[in-house]
C-alpha positions in Angstrom: 98.1 172.6 4.0 96.5 169.6 5.1 96.1 166.6 2.9 92.7 165.1 1.9 93.5 162.3 4.2 94.2 164.3 7.2 91.1 166.7 6.5 88.9 163.8 7.5 90.7 163.0 10.8 87.9 162.8 13.3 90.1 160.8 15.7 92.9 163.5 15.7 90.4 166.2 16.1 89.0 164.7 19.5 92.6 163.7 20.6 93.7 167.4 19.9 91.0 168.9 21.9 91.4 166.4 24.8 95.1 167.2 25.1 94.7 170.9 24.9 92.4 170.6 27.9 94.7 168.2 29.5 92.1 165.6 30.1 93.1 161.9 30.4 91.4 159.1 28.6 90.8 157.4 32.1 88.5 160.3 32.9 86.8 160.4 29.7 86.1 156.7 30.1 84.7 157.1 33.5 82.4 160.0 32.2 81.3 158.5 29.0 81.2 154.5 30.3 83.3 153.9 27.3 86.1 151.5 27.4 89.5 152.8 27.1 90.4 150.5 24.3 87.5 151.9 22.3 88.5 155.4 23.1 92.1 154.6 21.7 90.7 153.0 18.7 88.7 156.3 18.0 91.8 158.5 18.4 93.7 155.9 16.1 91.0 155.9 13.6 90.9 152.2 13.5 87.7 152.0 11.4 88.2 147.9 11.1 88.6 147.4 14.8 85.8 149.9 15.7 82.2 148.5 16.2 79.2 149.3 13.9 78.6 152.7 12.5 75.7 153.4 14.7 77.7 152.8 17.9 80.8 154.6 16.6 78.6 157.9 16.2 77.2 157.7 19.6 80.8 157.1 20.9 81.9 160.1 19.2 79.1 162.4 20.5 79.7 161.2 24.2 83.5 161.7 23.7 83.1 165.0 22.4 80.5 166.1 25.1 82.9 164.8 28.0 85.8 166.9 26.7 83.7 170.0 25.6 84.1 169.4 21.9 81.7 169.7 19.1 79.9 166.2 18.6 78.3 167.0 15.6 81.6 168.0 13.9 83.2 164.8 15.2 80.5 162.8 13.5 80.6 164.9 10.3 84.4 164.2 10.1 83.9 160.5 10.7 81.2 160.3 7.7 83.6 161.9 5.6 86.3 159.6 6.3 83.8 156.7 5.5 82.7 158.4 2.4 86.5 158.8 1.3 87.2 155.3 1.7 84.0 154.3 -0.3 85.2 156.3 -3.2 88.7 154.9 -2.8 87.5 151.5 -2.9 85.3 152.2 -5.9 88.1 153.8 -7.8 90.2 150.6 -7.1 87.3 148.3 -8.4 87.6 149.9 -11.8 91.3 149.8 -12.1 93.0 148.3 -15.3 94.1 145.3 -13.1 90.6 144.6 -11.8 89.3 145.1 -15.5 91.7 142.5 -16.8 90.4 140.2 -14.2 87.0 140.8 -14.8 87.5 140.1 -18.6 89.5 136.8 -17.5 86.8 135.5 -15.4 84.3 136.2 -18.1 86.4 134.4 -20.8 86.8 131.5 -18.3 82.9 131.6 -17.7 82.2 131.2 -21.2 84.7 128.4 -21.8 82.8 126.4 -18.9 79.5 127.1 -20.4 80.7 125.8 -23.7 82.3 122.8 -22.1 79.1 122.0 -20.2 77.0 122.4 -23.5 79.5 120.0 -25.4 79.1 117.4 -22.6 75.4 117.5 -22.5 75.2 117.2 -26.2 77.7 114.0 -26.1 75.7 112.6 -23.3 72.3 112.8 -25.0 73.7 111.3 -28.0 75.4 108.5 -25.9 72.0 107.8 -24.0 70.1 107.8 -27.4 72.6 105.3 -28.7 71.9 103.1 -25.8 68.3 103.4 -26.1 66.4 100.3 -27.3 65.1 100.2 -30.9 61.2 101.2 -31.3 58.7 98.5 -30.8 58.5 96.0 -33.9 54.9 95.5 -34.8 54.0 91.7 -34.2 51.7 89.6 -32.3 52.0 89.7 -28.6 54.4 87.2 -26.9 52.5 84.0 -25.8 50.2 84.3 -28.6 49.4 81.7 -31.2 51.6 83.4 -33.8 54.7 83.3 -31.7 54.6 79.6 -31.4 56.5 77.6 -33.7 54.6 76.1 -36.5 56.0 72.7 -38.2 56.9 72.9 -41.6 54.8 71.8 -44.5 57.3 69.0 -45.4 57.1 67.8 -41.7 53.4 67.8 -41.6 53.1 65.9 -44.9 55.9 63.3 -43.7 53.7 62.8 -40.5 50.7 62.3 -42.3 51.9 59.8 -44.7 53.5 58.0 -41.8 50.6 58.0 -39.7 52.4 59.5 -36.8 51.1 62.4 -34.5 53.3 65.2 -34.5 55.2 65.7 -31.1 54.4 69.0 -29.5 57.4 71.3 -28.7 58.2 72.0 -25.1 57.1 75.6 -24.0 59.6 77.6 -22.2 57.8 80.0 -19.6 59.2 83.1 -18.3 57.9 85.2 -15.4 59.2 88.8 -15.0 58.4 90.8 -11.6 59.6 94.6 -11.5 61.0 95.4 -8.1 61.8 98.8 -9.4 60.7 101.2 -12.5 62.5 99.9 -15.7 62.1 99.4 -19.4 62.7 95.9 -21.0 62.8 94.7 -24.5 61.9 91.2 -24.9 62.7 89.2 -28.3 60.8 85.9 -28.3 62.2 82.9 -30.4 64.6 85.4 -32.2 61.7 86.8 -34.1 58.8 88.6 -32.2 60.0 91.6 -30.0 58.3 94.0 -27.7 59.2 96.8 -25.5 57.6 97.5 -21.8 57.9 100.3 -19.4 57.4 98.4 -16.1 56.7 100.2 -12.8 57.5 98.5 -9.5 55.2 95.7 -8.8 54.2 94.9 -12.4 54.5 91.3 -13.6 54.8 89.5 -16.9 54.4 85.8 -18.1 55.6 84.7 -21.5 55.9 81.7 -23.4 58.4 80.7 -26.0 59.6 77.7 -28.1 63.3 78.6 -28.6 63.9 80.9 -26.1 64.0 84.6 -25.0 66.4 87.6 -25.5 66.2 90.4 -22.9 67.7 93.9 -23.0 67.0 95.3 -19.6 67.3 99.1 -18.7 67.9 98.7 -14.9 69.6 95.6 -13.9 68.6 95.9 -10.3 65.0 96.7 -11.3 63.6 93.1 -12.2 63.4 89.4 -10.8 63.1 86.8 -13.3 62.1 83.0 -13.3 62.7 80.8 -16.0 60.8 77.3 -16.3 60.2 77.6 -12.3 64.0 78.6 -11.6 65.1 82.1 -10.5 67.6 83.8 -13.0 70.6 85.9 -11.6 70.8 89.1 -13.3 74.4 90.5 -13.1 74.6 94.0 -13.1 74.2 97.3 -10.9 71.3 99.5 -10.3 70.6 101.6 -13.3 73.0 99.5 -15.5 71.7 98.2 -18.9 72.4 94.5 -19.4 71.4 91.9 -22.1 70.4 88.2 -21.1 69.8 85.3 -23.3 67.4 82.5 -22.1 68.4 79.6 -22.2 
């Protein structure tokens, strides 16, 4: 009794018919113009080495015609072999071993997703911790309220002595944005304000005691303090703090 594997033997069918009629492969190759190497692959049923299915069916019909065999039968056996291989592959894909691999891959995928979520939440928390505080209400830098006001005692003393109060020296800061960035400026350790600067934007500020700058992009600004350039130490995208003077 033939096994299931032998019943789907298209190559053995053609080989048996050729040998019964004592026809050599060379003659079949000359008549069909199919290379002997391909004829041998057909008889060996080497499906991996054979060309695409549409070409193989044409080879089988030509081979069968050259030796007086049934071409439709050869193609039918070939298709049956392909179907058998496909069923065996499907059965193997649902084996316990493959199911175990599938569960393992699913668990690993879930672990990776959870890790990504945890890292994302940590990154958001860390970034929020580095963000500047909301804008504190106060007069804009450079206004009259931001200038130091002499104390009442000093004013009274100056009046009594008949002396004119000496004006305090102004500190001037020029800010030029060379890239998009945010900046928080504290003037005279009191008034603060935040700015979202686009590339090309400029600011000019005045103070009596000094400035404290929190810069969101170290490579995004150029500073000039009292007419002299200020070097910003930091990389592009790095948050830095600068105290002037």
